[in-house]
C-alpha positions in Angstrom: 0.0 0.0 0.0 1.0 3.6 -0.5 2.8 6.0 1.9 0.7 9.2 2.0 0.8 12.7 3.4 -2.7 14.1 3.5 -3.1 17.9 3.6 -5.2 19.5 6.3 -7.9 20.5 3.9 -8.9 16.9 3.3 -10.9 14.5 5.5 -9.8 11.3 3.8 -7.6 9.9 6.5 -9.9 7.3 8.1 -10.9 5.8 4.7 -7.3 5.7 3.5 -6.1 4.0 6.7 -8.9 1.5 6.6 -7.7 0.6 3.0 -4.3 -0.2 4.4 -2.4 2.9 3.4 0.3 4.4 5.7 -1.1 7.9 6.2 0.3 11.0 7.9 -2.2 13.8 8.4 -0.7 17.2 8.1 -2.2 18.7 11.3 -0.9 15.8 13.3 2.6 16.4 11.8 2.7 20.1 12.4 -0.4 22.1 13.3 -0.3 25.6 11.8 2.8 24.9 9.6 3.2 26.3 6.1 2.7 24.2 2.9 6.4 24.5 2.3 7.1 22.8 5.7 4.6 20.0 4.9 6.1 19.5 1.4 9.6 19.1 3.0 8.2 16.6 5.6 6.5 14.6 2.8 9.7 14.8 0.7 11.9 13.6 3.6 9.7 10.6 4.3 9.0 9.9 0.5 5.2 10.2 0.9 2.7 11.0 -1.9 0.9 14.2 -1.1 -2.9 14.5 -1.4 -4.2 18.1 -1.4 -6.8 20.6 -2.6 -4.1 23.3 -2.8 -3.1 23.2 -6.4 -1.3 26.6 -6.5 1.3 26.0 -3.8 2.0 22.3 -4.5 2.2 22.9 -8.3 4.9 25.6 -7.5 6.8 23.2 -5.2 6.6 20.4 -7.9 7.9 22.7 -10.6 10.7 24.1 -8.3 11.8 20.6 -7.2 11.7 19.3 -10.8 13.9 22.2 -11.9 16.4 21.6 -9.1 16.5 17.9 -10.0 17.1 18.6 -13.7 19.9 21.0 -12.7 21.4 18.3 -10.5 21.0 20.4 -7.4 18.9 17.7 -5.7 19.3 14.0 -6.3 15.8 12.6 -6.0 12.3 13.2 -7.1 9.4 13.8 -4.7 7.1 10.8 -4.3 4.2 12.4 -6.2 1.3 14.8 -5.7 -2.4 14.2 -6.3 -4.6 17.4 -6.4 -8.2 18.0 -6.6 -9.7 21.5 -6.8 -13.0 21.9 -4.9 -15.8 22.4 -7.5 -19.5 22.7 -7.1 -20.8 19.3 -5.8 -17.3 18.1 -4.7 -17.2 15.9 -1.7 -14.3 14.1 -0.1 -16.2 10.9 -0.2 -16.4 11.2 -4.0 -12.6 11.6 -4.3 -11.7 8.5 -2.2 -12.4 5.9 -5.0 -10.5 8.0 -7.6 -7.5 8.4 -5.3 -7.6 4.6 -4.5 -7.7 3.9 -8.3 -4.8 6.2 -9.0 -2.7 4.7 -6.2 -3.5 1.2 -7.5 -2.3 1.8 -11.0 1.2 0.7 -11.9 2.0 4.1 -13.4 4.9 5.8 -11.6 3.8 8.7 -9.4 7.3 9.8 -8.3 8.3 13.2 -9.4 4.9 13.9 -11.0 1.8 15.9 -10.1 -1.7 14.9 -11.2 -4.9 16.9 -11.0 -8.3 15.2 -10.9 -10.8 16.8 -13.2 -14.2 15.7 -12.0 -16.1 17.1 -15.0 -14.0 14.9 -17.3 -13.7 12.0 -14.9 -9.9 11.7 -15.3 -6.5 12.6 -14.0 -4.3 15.1 -15.9 -0.5 15.3 -15.4 1.1 18.7 -15.1 3.8 17.7 -17.7 5.8 20.9 -17.2 9.5 20.5 -17.9 12.4 22.9 -17.4 12.6 23.3 -21.2 9.0 24.6 -21.4 
């Protein structure tokens, strides 16, 4: 099962733990800490991040990817899964899609995916340093 770091804006922790995932919940790790602090903690423990905060975590992904391409850092982050709250969004609706993504053999490391509920699919932010 996956090693996950769940942002404070999500209430998926019990369902993910019941499914056998190893989950750290951001408020338990550091109440009131910044997203940068949580990114660093997830990175240090090589955990996939689940969040609704696309802007900050997309920035961290792009920064980290750039540093890796420039050989400033030697490893990729474990992956980031993002959903943006839309009308009718519920955390319960997102659990099966997250479970499905975690179960696929596709490599999540070093990548960020955003769930698009209107299209019913994941989209990778395929930004690269050359873009």
